C-alpha positions in Angstrom: -8.5 -165.9 58.3 -12.1 -165.3 57.4 -12.9 -166.0 53.8 -14.2 -163.0 51.9 -16.4 -163.3 48.8 -15.2 -161.9 45.5 -16.4 -158.5 44.6 -19.1 -158.0 42.0 -17.5 -155.7 39.5 -20.0 -153.6 37.6 -17.8 -153.0 34.5 -16.5 -156.5 33.7 -15.8 -157.2 30.1 -17.8 -160.0 28.5 -16.2 -163.4 28.0 -16.8 -165.6 25.1 -19.0 -168.7 25.8 -16.2 -171.2 25.5 -13.4 -169.1 27.0 -13.5 -170.8 30.4 -12.4 -174.0 28.9 -8.9 -172.5 28.4 -8.0 -173.3 32.0 -8.2 -177.0 31.2 -5.9 -176.8 28.2 -2.8 -175.6 30.0 0.2 -177.6 28.7 1.9 -179.0 31.7 4.8 -180.2 29.6 6.4 -179.4 26.3 5.3 -175.8 25.7 3.5 -172.9 27.3 -0.1 -171.7 27.3 0.6 -168.6 25.2 2.3 -170.7 22.5 -0.8 -172.5 21.5 -2.6 -171.4 18.3 -6.0 -169.6 18.4 -7.6 -170.6 15.1 -10.5 -168.2 15.4 -8.2 -165.2 15.3 -7.0 -163.9 11.9 -4.5 -161.3 11.0 -7.3 -158.9 10.1 -8.6 -159.2 13.7 -5.5 -157.6 15.2 -5.6 -153.9 16.1 -3.6 -151.8 13.6 -3.0 -149.2 16.3 -1.6 -151.8 18.7 0.8 -153.0 16.0 1.8 -149.4 15.1 2.5 -148.6 18.8 4.6 -151.8 19.1 6.7 -150.8 16.1 7.4 -147.4 17.7 8.5 -149.0 21.0 10.7 -151.6 19.2 12.3 -149.0 17.0 12.9 -146.7 19.9 14.8 -149.3 21.9 16.4 -150.8 18.8 15.5 -154.4 19.8 14.2 -155.2 16.3 16.0 -154.3 13.1 14.8 -151.3 11.0 13.8 -153.8 8.3 11.7 -155.9 10.7 9.9 -152.8 12.0 9.1 -151.5 8.5 7.8 -154.8 7.2 4.1 -155.6 6.9 1.9 -156.9 9.8 2.3 -160.5 8.7 6.1 -160.3 8.6 6.2 -158.6 12.0 4.0 -161.2 13.6 6.2 -163.9 12.1 9.3 -162.1 13.4 7.9 -162.3 16.9 7.3 -166.0 16.4 3.5 -165.6 16.9 2.4 -167.3 13.6 0.2 -169.1 13.1 -1.7 -166.7 15.3 -1.1 -167.8 18.9 -2.9 -166.9 22.1 0.0 -164.5 22.8 -0.8 -162.6 19.6 -4.4 -162.2 20.6 -3.4 -160.9 24.1 -0.7 -158.6 22.7 -2.4 -157.1 19.6 -6.2 -157.8 19.7 -8.4 -154.8 20.6 -10.4 -156.8 23.1 -8.5 -159.9 24.1 -10.7 -160.2 27.3 -13.5 -161.4 25.0 -11.3 -164.2 23.7 -9.5 -165.2 26.9 -11.5 -165.3 30.1 -10.0 -163.1 32.8 -7.5 -161.4 30.5 -7.8 -158.0 32.1 -6.7 -156.1 35.3 -9.0 -155.4 38.2 -8.3 -152.4 40.4 -10.2 -151.4 43.5 -9.8 -148.7 46.1 -10.8 -149.5 49.6 -11.4 -147.8 52.9 -9.7 -148.9 56.1 -12.7 -151.1 56.9 -12.2 -152.8 53.5 -15.3 -151.1 52.1 -15.1 -150.5 48.4 -14.8 -146.9 47.3 -14.4 -147.3 43.5 -13.5 -150.0 41.0 -12.1 -150.5 37.5 -11.7 -153.3 35.0 -8.9 -152.5 32.6 -9.2 -154.3 29.3 -7.5 -153.9 25.9 -4.3 -155.4 24.7 -1.6 -156.1 27.2 0.4 -152.9 26.4 -2.8 -150.8 26.9 -3.6 -152.6 30.1 -0.1 -151.7 31.4 -0.4 -148.1 30.5 -3.9 -147.5 31.8 -3.3 -149.4 35.0 -0.1 -147.4 35.7 -2.1 -144.1 35.0 -4.7 -145.1 37.6 -2.0 -146.1 40.1 -0.2 -142.8 39.7 -3.5 -141.0 40.3 -3.7 -142.8 43.7 -0.1 -141.9 44.5 -0.7 -138.3 43.7 -3.5 -137.8 46.1 -2.5 -135.9 49.2 -3.9 -137.4 52.4 -5.2 -134.0 53.6 -6.7 -133.1 50.3 -4.0 -130.6 49.3 -2.2 -130.2 46.0 -1.2 -133.2 44.1 2.1 -134.8 45.2 5.2 -134.4 43.0 6.7 -137.8 41.9 9.6 -137.5 44.4 7.0 -137.2 47.2 4.9 -140.3 46.2 4.6 -142.7 49.1 6.1 -145.4 47.0 7.9 -145.3 43.6 5.9 -145.7 40.4 8.9 -147.5 39.0 8.4 -150.3 41.5 4.7 -150.6 40.7 5.6 -150.7 37.1 8.0 -153.6 37.6 5.5 -155.5 39.7 2.8 -155.0 37.1 5.0 -155.9 34.1 6.1 -159.1 35.9 2.5 -160.0 36.7 1.5 -159.6 33.1 4.4 -161.7 31.7 4.1 -164.5 34.3 0.4 -164.7 34.8 -1.3 -168.1 34.4 -3.8 -167.0 31.7 -5.4 -170.5 31.8 -6.8 -169.7 35.3 -9.5 -167.4 33.9 -8.8 -164.9 36.8 -7.7 -161.3 36.3 -4.7 -159.7 38.0 -6.1 -157.9 41.0 -4.8 -154.7 42.7 -6.1 -153.3 46.0 -5.5 -149.6 46.8 -5.5 -148.6 50.4 -4.4 -145.4 52.2 -1.3 -147.1 53.6 -0.5 -149.8 51.2 -1.0 -151.3 47.7 -1.4 -155.0 47.2 -1.2 -156.9 44.0 -2.4 -160.5 43.5 -1.4 -162.4 40.4 -2.7 -165.9 39.4 0.8 -167.2 38.6 2.5 -170.5 39.1 6.1 -170.8 40.3 8.4 -173.0 38.2 8.7 -176.5 39.6 11.1 -176.6 42.5 11.0 -172.8 43.0 10.0 -170.9 46.1 9.8 -167.2 47.1 13.4 -167.5 48.2 14.3 -168.5 44.7 12.8 -165.2 43.3 14.8 -163.1 45.8 18.1 -164.6 44.7 19.9 -164.3 41.4 18.1 -166.6 39.0 17.7 -167.3 35.3 14.8 -165.7 33.5 11.9 -168.3 33.2 8.8 -166.4 32.1 5.5 -168.1 32.4 4.6 -166.9 28.9 7.7 -166.9 26.8 6.1 -165.4 23.7 4.6 -162.5 25.7 7.9 -162.0 27.4 9.7 -161.8 24.0 7.3 -159.1 22.7 7.7 -157.1 26.0 11.5 -157.5 25.6 11.4 -156.3 22.0 9.2 -153.3 23.1 11.9 -152.4 25.7 9.6 -153.1 28.7 11.7 -155.9 30.3 15.2 -157.2 30.2 16.0 -160.8 29.6 18.0 -161.7 32.7 15.4 -162.3 35.5 16.1 -158.9 37.0 12.5 -157.8 37.7 12.5 -158.5 41.4 16.0 -156.9 41.8 14.8 -153.8 40.0 11.6 -153.6 42.1 13.5 -153.9 45.4 16.2 -151.4 44.2 13.5 -148.8 43.4 12.0 -149.2 46.9 15.4 -148.8 48.5 16.2 -145.7 46.5 12.9 -144.2 47.5 13.7 -144.9 51.2 10.7 -147.3 51.9 10.7 -150.8 53.2 11.0 -153.6 50.7 7.7 -155.2 49.5 6.3 -158.3 51.0 6.1 -161.3 48.6 4.2 -164.5 49.4 3.1 -167.6 47.5 -0.3 -169.1 47.9 -1.8 -172.1 46.2 -3.6 -170.0 43.5 -1.0 -167.2 43.0 1.4 -164.6 44.2 0.8 -161.7 46.6 3.0 -158.6 46.5 2.4 -155.8 49.0 3.9 -152.4 49.1 3.6 -150.6 52.5 3.9 -146.8 52.7 6.5 -147.2 55.4 9.8 -145.5 55.5 12.9 -147.7 55.9 15.1 -147.3 58.9 18.5 -145.6 58.6 21.3 -148.0 58.0 22.9 -147.7 61.5 19.6 -148.8 63.0 19.1 -151.9 60.8 20.4 -154.5 63.3 19.0 -152.9 66.4 15.9 -153.6 68.5 13.9 -151.0 66.6 14.6 -152.8 63.4 13.3 -156.1 64.8 10.3 -154.3 66.2 9.6 -152.7 62.8 9.9 -156.1 61.2 7.2 -157.6 63.6 4.9 -154.7 62.9 5.3 -155.0 59.2 4.6 -158.7 59.4 1.5 -158.1 61.5 0.2 -155.5 59.0 0.7 -158.0 56.2 -1.2 -160.8 57.9 -4.3 -158.5 57.9 -4.2 -158.1 54.2 -3.2 -161.5 52.7 -6.0 -163.4 51.0 -8.6 -160.6 51.1 -9.1 -160.6 47.3 -8.4 -164.1 46.1 -11.6 -165.6 47.5 -9.8 -167.9 50.0 -6.5 -168.3 51.7 -4.4 -171.4 51.2 -2.4 -172.9 54.1 0.6 -170.7 54.9 4.1 -171.8 55.2 6.3 -169.3 57.1 9.2 -170.1 54.9 7.1 -168.9 51.9 6.8 -165.4 53.2 9.6 -163.2 52.0 11.7 -161.1 54.4 10.7 -157.5 54.5 12.6 -154.3 55.2 16.4 -154.5 55.0 16.5 -151.4 57.2 18.4 -149.0 55.0 18.1 -146.5 52.3 20.4 -146.4 49.3 23.6 -144.4 49.1 24.5 -141.7 46.7 25.1 -144.0 43.7 22.6 -144.2 40.9 22.3 -148.0 41.1 20.2 -149.8 38.5 18.7 -147.5 35.9 16.1 -148.7 33.4 16.9 -148.4 29.7 14.0 -146.0 29.2 15.3 -143.6 31.9 18.8 -143.8 30.4 17.4 -142.7 27.1 15.6 -139.8 28.7 18.8 -138.7 30.4 20.7 -138.8 27.1 17.9 -136.9 25.4 17.7 -134.1 28.0 19.6 -131.0 26.8 19.4 -128.1 29.1 15.9 -127.0 30.2 13.2 -128.7 28.2 9.4 -129.0 28.3 7.6 -132.3 28.6 6.6 -132.1 24.9 10.2 -131.3 23.9 11.5 -134.3 25.8 8.8 -136.6 24.4 9.5 -135.4 20.9 13.3 -135.9 21.4 12.6 -139.5 22.3 10.3 -140.0 19.3 7.3 -141.1 21.5 3.7 -140.6 20.5 2.0 -142.0 23.6 1.7 -139.5 26.5 1.0 -142.2 29.0 3.9 -144.3 27.9 6.3 -141.4 28.1 5.1 -140.3 31.6 4.9 -143.7 33.3 8.0 -145.4 31.7 10.3 -142.4 31.3 9.4 -139.1 33.0 8.2 -140.2 36.4 10.9 -142.9 37.0 13.6 -140.3 36.1 12.1 -137.8 38.6 11.7 -140.5 41.3 15.3 -141.6 40.8 16.5 -138.0 41.2 18.1 -137.9 37.8 15.7 -135.2 36.5 14.3 -132.2 38.3 11.4 -129.8 37.8 12.0 -126.1 37.3 8.8 -125.4 39.4 9.0 -128.2 42.0 6.3 -126.7 44.3 3.7 -126.8 41.4 4.2 -130.2 39.7 1.2 -129.7 37.4 2.0 -126.2 36.3 1.5 -125.5 32.6 4.9 -123.8 32.6 6.7 -126.8 34.1 10.0 -127.7 32.5 12.7 -130.2 33.3 16.5 -130.4 33.5 19.1 -132.9 34.6 20.1 -133.0 38.2 23.7 -133.4 39.3 23.1 -137.2 39.5 21.5 -137.2 36.0 24.5 -135.2 34.7 26.9 -137.7 36.2 25.0 -140.6 34.7 25.0 -139.0 31.3 28.8 -138.6 31.5 29.3 -142.3 32.2 30.7 -144.3 29.3 
């Protein structure tokens, strides 16, 4: 594979002069990178809006007590075990953590089929903001109709936003921030690839990730804050949820591979085969084709490609779409289903959930519910209509009635 140089991004955030030394301070034993203190950061340096948004998330999912949510900033940070102010606190609540930690941002580029760059973005801000803004950009890409027609409705996206959300949340929580390299996402007409500078736990392989496993986040303090905010569970279910979302959408499972410097995850806009074709020749042919497409992508953005081990490349399409069951449903979507009463506007739903952030509501609640077929539009042929309203589908009603 021919090495390709890194892209010169025009809007890179500035890094502090000594930030690159972080990569040499990674504690290989007895602790984690995000647990180390950052003496130059004081409580007054944290963004009040970021702390307020976190309080809202934590209160909505009831993963912190009301007393904890209502306490002052110092008490809240202490409750999250981030005092004395740790690196995790800077990443979670500082307005510009990318100026304190080299590479603490997300890089997104859109490419033509010849790999020519169309547009590029560097998403900074605290980790919650990075997640929301990145998901908003990814959804814009999914909405674009290939022939330039009207924007796609969520159910017609080539892949589920819920799966991309799980992939991005996992990348943020498990990233090796000592590397000084950003998470990198490549957008193509037929696929989306995500590269994360993460290190697998000792003794783990890609196969370990695809089987039931205990939760071992690369950054426990960041993971704890994301859990308290209702963004993750605490049972190592991220990959399971990601694959389940792809199956429910009827597309092939994503390809996952481990390289020396990180993890590659690729979503192909390819429909899965019907279940009764899964074991036939067509299925095996599709597997070869998917593998070939993958080999053209891997390593394009990381600067170089490490030696490959076939055993480290995860299996791809299982060759089936899901049945009629609802399967795994994220806690945010369950809350939306419970809040939906009759026909409601987007604002009414958002108000019923007590959410202030439009982006948070859309990417974590509304779109996943539509993709899962639990919520439906009253004007499905005009998804962006100003008169658009929503109601539970038959599946959503069935889920709501479950005890």
